[in-house]
C-alpha positions as CSV (number, residue, x, y, z in Angstrom):
1,M,4.7,-53.0,1.9
2,K,2.0,-55.1,3.4
3,I,1.7,-55.1,7.1
4,L,-1.2,-58.0,6.6
5,Q,-2.3,-60.1,4.3
6,L,-5.0,-62.6,4.4
7,T,-6.1,-65.6,2.1
8,D,-9.0,-67.6,2.8
9,L,-9.1,-67.2,6.5
10,T,-11.8,-69.8,7.9
11,K,-12.8,-69.6,11.5
12,S,-15.7,-71.9,13.1
13,Y,-17.3,-72.4,16.6
14,G,-19.0,-75.7,15.8
15,K,-22.0,-75.0,13.1
16,I,-21.4,-71.3,13.3
17,K,-18.6,-69.8,10.6
18,A,-17.0,-66.7,12.5
19,L,-14.7,-66.3,9.4
20,D,-15.7,-67.4,5.7
21,K,-12.8,-67.3,3.5
22,V,-11.4,-63.8,4.1
23,S,-9.2,-62.0,2.3
24,F,-7.6,-58.5,2.0
25,D,-4.2,-57.0,2.3
26,V,-3.7,-53.9,4.9
27,P,-1.5,-51.6,3.3
28,E,1.7,-49.7,5.3
29,G,0.5,-46.4,6.4
30,T,-3.0,-46.5,6.9
31,I,-6.0,-46.4,9.1
32,F,-7.4,-49.8,8.0
33,G,-11.0,-50.5,9.4
34,I,-13.0,-53.4,9.8
35,L,-16.3,-52.8,9.7
36,G,-19.6,-55.3,10.7
37,P,-22.2,-55.5,13.2
38,N,-21.4,-57.7,16.4
39,G,-21.3,-61.1,15.4
40,S,-19.3,-60.3,11.9
41,G,-16.0,-62.0,13.2
42,K,-14.0,-58.6,13.8
43,T,-12.7,-60.0,16.9
44,T,-12.1,-63.3,16.0
45,L,-9.8,-61.9,13.0
46,L,-7.7,-59.8,15.2
47,S,-7.4,-62.7,17.7
48,I,-6.1,-64.8,15.2
49,V,-3.6,-62.3,14.0
50,L,-2.7,-61.9,17.4
51,D,-2.3,-65.5,18.0
52,V,-4.5,-65.9,20.6
53,L,-6.7,-67.8,18.4
54,R,-6.0,-70.6,15.6
55,S,-7.5,-70.4,12.4
56,D,-9.5,-73.5,10.6
57,G,-8.1,-73.0,7.1
58,G,-6.3,-70.0,5.2
59,S,-3.5,-68.2,6.2
60,F,-2.1,-64.8,6.6
61,K,1.5,-62.6,6.8
62,L,2.7,-60.2,8.8
63,F,5.1,-57.6,7.3
64,E,5.1,-60.2,4.2
65,E,6.5,-62.9,6.0
66,E,5.5,-65.9,7.9
67,P,4.1,-65.0,11.6
68,N,6.4,-65.2,14.1
69,A,7.1,-63.7,17.8
70,F,9.4,-61.1,16.7
71,H,6.8,-59.9,14.1
72,R,4.2,-59.8,16.7
73,K,6.6,-57.4,19.1
74,R,5.7,-54.9,16.3
75,I,2.5,-55.0,16.9
76,G,0.4,-53.3,20.2
77,S,-3.0,-54.3,20.7
78,L,-5.8,-53.3,22.4
79,L,-8.4,-56.5,22.2
80,E,-10.3,-55.6,25.3
81,T,-10.2,-53.1,28.3
82,P,-6.6,-53.9,30.1
83,N,-7.4,-54.8,33.8
84,F,-5.8,-51.8,35.3
85,Y,-5.6,-51.6,39.2
86,H,-8.2,-48.7,40.0
87,Y,-6.1,-47.5,43.0
88,L,-2.6,-47.3,41.4
89,S,-1.9,-44.1,39.1
90,A,-1.6,-43.9,35.7
91,R,2.5,-44.5,35.3
92,Q,2.3,-47.3,38.2
93,N,-0.4,-49.1,35.8
94,L,1.7,-48.6,33.0
95,E,5.4,-49.9,34.8
96,I,3.4,-52.9,35.4
97,A,2.2,-53.2,31.7
98,A,5.5,-53.0,30.4
99,E,7.2,-55.5,33.3
100,I,4.2,-57.8,31.9
101,K,5.6,-57.4,28.2
102,G,9.1,-57.2,29.2
103,R,9.7,-53.7,27.0
104,G,8.4,-50.2,27.2
105,K,9.3,-49.2,30.7
106,E,11.6,-46.2,28.9
107,D,8.4,-45.5,26.8
108,I,6.3,-44.4,29.7
109,E,6.6,-40.6,30.0
110,T,6.3,-40.7,26.0
111,V,3.1,-42.4,25.4
112,L,1.8,-40.7,28.5
113,K,2.8,-37.4,26.6
114,Q,0.9,-39.3,23.1
115,V,-2.4,-39.9,24.2
116,N,-2.4,-36.7,26.4
117,L,-2.3,-38.0,29.9
118,F,1.2,-36.7,31.1
119,D,-0.6,-34.2,33.6
120,R,-2.7,-37.0,35.3
121,R,0.3,-39.5,35.5
122,N,0.0,-39.6,39.1
123,S,-3.6,-39.7,39.5
124,P,-5.7,-42.9,40.3
125,F,-7.1,-44.6,37.7
126,S,-10.8,-44.5,39.6
127,T,-10.6,-41.0,38.8
128,F,-10.3,-41.4,34.9
129,S,-13.2,-40.6,32.8
130,L,-14.3,-43.9,30.2
131,G,-12.2,-41.9,27.7
132,M,-8.9,-40.9,29.9
133,K,-9.3,-44.9,30.5
134,Q,-9.3,-45.9,26.9
135,R,-6.4,-43.4,26.1
136,L,-4.3,-44.9,29.1
137,A,-5.2,-48.2,27.3
138,I,-3.7,-47.0,23.8
139,A,-0.9,-45.9,25.8
140,S,0.0,-49.5,27.1
141,A,-0.5,-50.5,23.4
142,L,2.1,-47.9,22.4
143,L,4.9,-49.4,25.1
144,G,7.6,-50.5,22.8
145,N,7.2,-47.8,20.3
146,P,5.2,-50.9,18.0
147,D,5.3,-50.4,14.1
148,V,1.6,-51.4,14.1
149,L,-1.6,-51.0,16.1
150,L,-4.5,-53.3,16.5
151,L,-7.7,-51.6,18.1
152,D,-10.8,-53.6,18.7
153,E,-13.8,-51.3,19.2
154,P,-11.5,-48.4,20.7
155,T,-14.7,-45.9,20.7
156,N,-16.8,-48.7,22.4
157,G,-19.2,-46.9,25.0
158,L,-17.5,-43.8,25.2
159,D,-19.6,-39.8,25.0
160,P,-19.1,-38.0,21.8
161,V,-16.4,-36.3,23.7
162,G,-14.2,-39.4,24.0
163,I,-14.9,-40.8,21.0
164,S,-13.7,-37.3,19.7
165,E,-10.7,-37.6,21.6
166,I,-9.9,-40.8,20.6
167,R,-10.3,-39.9,17.2
168,M,-7.8,-37.3,17.1
169,L,-5.5,-39.9,18.8
170,I,-5.8,-42.1,16.3
171,L,-5.3,-39.5,13.3
172,D,-2.5,-38.0,15.0
173,L,-0.7,-42.1,15.7
174,A,-1.1,-42.1,11.8
175,S,0.2,-38.9,11.0
176,K,3.5,-40.5,13.2
177,G,4.2,-43.6,10.7
178,K,1.8,-45.9,12.8
179,T,-0.5,-48.2,10.8
180,I,-3.6,-48.6,12.4
181,I,-6.3,-51.4,12.2
182,M,-9.1,-50.7,13.7
183,A,-12.3,-52.9,14.5
184,S,-15.9,-50.9,14.6
185,H,-19.5,-51.1,14.4
186,L,-19.4,-47.6,14.8
187,L,-19.8,-46.5,10.9
188,D,-19.6,-42.8,11.2
189,E,-16.4,-43.3,12.9
190,V,-14.5,-45.2,10.3
191,E,-15.9,-42.8,7.8
192,K,-14.0,-40.4,9.8
193,V,-10.4,-41.9,10.6
194,C,-10.2,-44.8,8.1
195,T,-8.4,-44.9,4.4
196,H,-8.9,-48.2,3.6
197,A,-12.0,-50.9,5.0
198,V,-13.1,-53.9,4.6
199,I,-16.8,-54.8,5.5
200,L,-17.9,-58.3,7.1
201,K,-21.4,-59.6,7.5
202,F,-21.5,-63.1,9.5
203,G,-18.1,-64.2,9.1
204,K,-18.3,-63.0,5.0
205,Q,-16.2,-60.8,3.4
206,I,-18.7,-58.1,2.0
207,T,-16.0,-55.7,-0.3
208,S,-12.7,-53.9,0.7
209,G,-10.6,-51.6,-0.6
210,P,-9.8,-47.8,-0.1
211,V,-13.2,-45.8,1.5
212,S,-13.0,-43.2,-1.4
213,E,-13.5,-46.2,-3.7
214,I,-16.1,-48.4,-1.4
215,L,-18.2,-45.0,-1.4
216,S,-17.9,-44.5,-4.7
217,N,-20.3,-47.0,-6.3
218,D,-22.9,-44.2,-7.0
219,D,-23.1,-40.7,-8.1
220,L,-25.6,-38.6,-6.0
221,V,-26.3,-34.8,-6.6
222,E,-28.2,-32.3,-4.6
223,V,-30.6,-29.8,-6.8
224,S,-33.3,-27.5,-5.6
225,S,-35.4,-24.8,-7.0
226,N,-38.5,-22.4,-6.3
227,D,-40.9,-24.8,-8.0
228,L,-39.8,-28.8,-7.0
229,D,-42.8,-30.3,-8.6
230,R,-41.9,-28.5,-11.7
231,T,-37.9,-29.5,-11.3
232,L,-39.1,-33.1,-10.3
233,S,-41.2,-33.3,-13.2
234,V,-38.5,-32.3,-15.9
235,L,-35.8,-34.3,-14.5
236,N,-37.7,-37.3,-14.5
237,Q,-36.9,-36.9,-18.1
238,F,-33.3,-36.6,-17.5
239,E,-31.2,-39.4,-19.8
240,G,-29.1,-41.8,-17.3
241,L,-30.7,-40.9,-14.2
242,R,-31.6,-43.9,-11.9
243,K,-34.2,-42.6,-9.3
244,I,-35.3,-38.9,-7.4
245,N,-35.6,-39.2,-4.0
246,K,-37.2,-35.9,-2.1
247,E,-35.4,-35.0,1.4
248,G,-37.1,-31.8,2.2
249,E,-36.2,-28.9,0.0
250,L,-33.8,-30.8,-2.0
251,L,-34.3,-33.3,-4.9
252,V,-31.5,-36.0,-4.6
253,L,-30.8,-37.5,-7.8
254,D,-29.1,-40.8,-8.1
255,F,-26.7,-42.1,-11.2
256,P,-24.6,-44.6,-12.0
257,A,-20.9,-44.3,-10.9
258,N,-18.9,-41.2,-12.7
259,K,-21.8,-40.9,-14.9
260,A,-23.4,-37.3,-13.3
261,D,-22.5,-34.0,-15.0
262,L,-23.7,-30.8,-13.5
263,S,-23.6,-28.7,-16.3
264,A,-25.5,-31.1,-18.4
265,I,-28.0,-30.9,-15.6
266,N,-28.2,-27.0,-15.1
267,A,-28.7,-26.4,-19.0
268,F,-31.0,-29.3,-19.4
269,C,-32.9,-27.7,-16.6
270,F,-32.6,-24.2,-17.8
271,Q,-33.7,-25.4,-21.6
272,N,-36.8,-26.7,-19.9
273,G,-37.7,-23.4,-18.0
274,V,-36.1,-24.4,-14.4
275,V,-34.0,-22.3,-12.8
276,L,-31.8,-23.9,-10.0
277,S,-31.2,-22.6,-6.8
278,H,-28.8,-25.4,-5.9
279,L,-26.7,-28.0,-7.6
280,Q,-23.8,-30.2,-5.6
281,F,-22.4,-33.9,-5.7
282,R,-23.2,-35.3,-2.2
283,R,-20.8,-38.4,-1.6
284,K,-22.7,-41.0,0.1
285,S,-22.1,-41.7,3.8
286,L,-20.1,-45.2,4.8
287,E,-23.8,-46.3,6.8
288,T,-25.9,-46.0,3.8
289,R,-23.2,-48.0,1.5
290,F,-22.6,-50.6,4.8
291,L,-26.5,-51.0,4.5
292,E,-26.8,-51.4,0.7
293,L,-24.1,-53.8,1.0
294,T,-25.1,-56.0,4.0
295,H,-29.0,-56.0,2.9
């Protein structure tokens, strides 16, 4: 099943196009990243899906049907950090959130355990770290046991420990069957967490699909030897190689997708008097790929 299907979604603010005919599908059971720098349209897109904003053009479906209030009850969202009461406990704040939603009061203990805050359920919100506050916000989104979570910049402003906590929480929720759609400009985090992604730039869709496919446009191969200059000279004659970059004690060979043959590279070097001490594939980071796509 497709959880979300966007077709030519468009939204403008005056002369500025926040979204320009964006189209992609979110399969059920995925962790789907909406990537892009600030101003790329990520929050606008999520706001339209949640009926906070209206689009100017295009359409979208939820659960393969025209969106309605029932569908949105199956979605938990974190568009911005909720205004929790600092002097109230985690449990009390969730009781208020459940009252506002009209559902989920019976889930409070469960969601506190899910986000690893049950032992601090009676602690005032003011005593929480930023990571704990964000986990409580996700707990609020989980009230009512939604099938889908929409998270806008869930690790924004957190330190490495907080980022790691949210990352592990997202992976755990996905393993329990939740579909998670998260907007982020932290490309490294999306690479570590997401199964699928779309990349936006100034409201335009650059590419979308499984993260493994987005990363797979080039084959990068690392090689090293005890004579890098000689190795560089030899490999410059290797057929099909597009370019070579030197990184410290490594040479990084760039081939078109699915064209690198490690056995052939090793044999070619050996036949030309070079014995390689290191030879392996390197996957491009999503950040490298993102910069290539958006520049």
